[in-house]
C-alpha positions as CSV (number, residue, x, y, z in Angstrom):
1,Q,42.5,28.1,-18.4
2,V,46.0,27.7,-19.5
3,Q,47.0,28.1,-23.1
4,L,50.2,26.5,-24.4
5,V,52.4,27.0,-27.6
6,E,55.4,24.8,-28.6
7,S,58.1,26.0,-30.8
8,G,61.5,24.9,-31.9
9,G,60.8,21.5,-33.8
10,G,62.5,20.9,-37.1
11,L,64.4,18.5,-39.3
12,V,67.9,17.5,-38.0
13,Q,70.3,14.6,-38.5
14,A,71.3,12.0,-36.1
15,G,73.6,13.3,-33.5
16,D,72.4,16.9,-33.7
17,S,70.6,18.9,-31.1
18,L,67.3,20.8,-30.8
19,R,65.8,23.0,-28.1
20,L,62.0,23.0,-27.8
21,S,60.1,25.8,-26.0
22,C,56.6,25.9,-24.5
23,R,55.2,29.2,-23.5
24,A,52.2,29.3,-21.2
25,S,49.6,32.0,-20.7
26,G,46.3,32.4,-18.9
27,R,46.0,31.1,-15.4
28,T,49.8,30.3,-15.0
29,S,49.7,30.8,-11.2
30,S,47.9,27.5,-11.0
31,I,50.6,25.3,-12.8
32,V,52.1,22.6,-10.5
33,V,54.0,20.6,-13.3
34,M,54.8,21.1,-16.9
35,G,55.6,18.0,-18.9
36,W,56.8,17.0,-22.5
37,F,55.2,14.0,-24.3
38,R,55.8,12.7,-27.8
39,Q,53.9,10.6,-30.2
40,A,55.7,8.7,-33.1
41,P,53.8,7.6,-36.2
42,G,51.7,4.6,-35.5
43,K,52.6,4.7,-31.8
44,E,50.8,5.9,-28.7
45,R,51.8,9.2,-27.0
46,E,54.6,8.7,-24.5
47,F,55.9,10.5,-21.5
48,V,59.4,12.1,-22.0
49,A,60.0,14.6,-19.1
50,H,58.4,16.7,-16.5
51,I,59.4,19.6,-14.3
52,R,57.8,20.9,-10.9
53,W,56.9,24.6,-11.5
54,S,57.9,25.5,-7.9
55,G,61.3,24.0,-7.0
56,G,62.3,22.6,-10.3
57,T,62.3,18.8,-9.6
58,T,62.8,17.0,-12.8
59,Y,62.1,13.5,-14.1
60,Y,62.9,11.8,-17.3
61,A,61.8,8.7,-19.3
62,D,64.6,6.2,-19.4
63,S,64.7,6.5,-23.2
64,V,65.9,10.2,-23.0
65,K,67.7,10.2,-19.8
66,G,71.3,11.6,-20.2
67,R,70.4,13.1,-23.5
68,F,67.4,15.6,-22.8
69,T,67.2,18.2,-20.2
70,I,64.1,19.9,-19.2
71,S,64.3,23.3,-17.7
72,K,62.0,26.3,-16.9
73,D,62.0,30.0,-16.8
74,N,59.2,31.1,-14.4
75,A,59.4,34.7,-15.4
76,R,58.7,33.8,-18.9
77,N,56.3,31.2,-18.2
78,T,58.2,28.9,-20.5
79,V,59.6,25.4,-20.2
80,Y,62.4,24.1,-22.3
81,L,63.5,20.8,-23.6
82,Q,67.0,20.6,-24.6
83,M,67.6,17.5,-26.8
84,N,71.1,16.4,-27.5
85,S,72.6,13.3,-29.5
86,L,69.2,13.0,-31.2
87,K,68.4,9.5,-32.8
88,P,66.0,8.6,-35.5
89,E,63.8,7.1,-32.9
90,D,63.2,10.4,-31.4
91,T,61.3,11.4,-34.4
92,A,57.8,12.3,-33.1
93,I,55.4,15.3,-32.5
94,Y,56.4,16.8,-29.1
95,Y,53.7,18.0,-26.8
96,C,53.8,20.2,-23.8
97,A,51.4,19.8,-21.1
98,V,50.5,21.4,-17.7
99,E,48.7,20.1,-14.6
100,V,47.0,22.4,-12.4
101,S,46.0,21.4,-8.9
102,S,46.7,22.3,-5.2
103,Y,49.7,20.2,-4.5
104,Y,52.5,18.0,-6.0
105,R,51.7,14.4,-6.0
106,G,55.1,12.7,-6.8
107,S,57.2,12.2,-9.9
108,V,55.5,8.9,-11.1
109,Y,52.0,10.4,-11.1
110,Y,53.1,13.0,-13.7
111,T,54.3,10.4,-16.2
112,R,50.7,9.7,-17.1
113,Q,49.1,11.8,-19.8
114,E,45.7,11.6,-18.2
115,T,47.2,13.5,-15.4
116,Y,47.6,16.7,-17.4
117,D,44.8,19.4,-17.8
118,Y,45.9,21.4,-20.9
119,W,47.9,20.5,-23.9
120,G,49.6,22.3,-26.6
121,P,49.2,21.7,-30.3
122,G,52.5,20.0,-30.6
123,T,55.7,20.7,-32.7
124,Q,57.3,18.2,-35.2
125,V,60.8,16.8,-34.6
126,T,62.3,14.7,-37.4
127,V,65.7,13.2,-37.0
128,S,67.2,11.6,-40.2
129,S,69.9,8.9,-40.1
């Protein structure tokens, strides 16, 4: 099993920045991809970004491309989400997730939440206008 804990959420104003962190523990050697998703009030959970654990290939949702950056620190078993130029519509609970398997299956595969095996409890991000 893999355990995940997110941190770094908070209340900010439009245009501000935040950096979220997600630390993994447990069977981290089995991680193939780590991803970020978010769920706004009254909406379904949606994909934000993911990163391949070996190699670092990244992929972003169009809504955050150019504003958010996903990165990782393998030594710390941690993935980060740097969020710049935040907008009120970025307000949501942000979740990190991991997929554990034997091989990487392409960027689009990891945009689906059902792909992921383990999830963190989430961290709230609120952006005021």
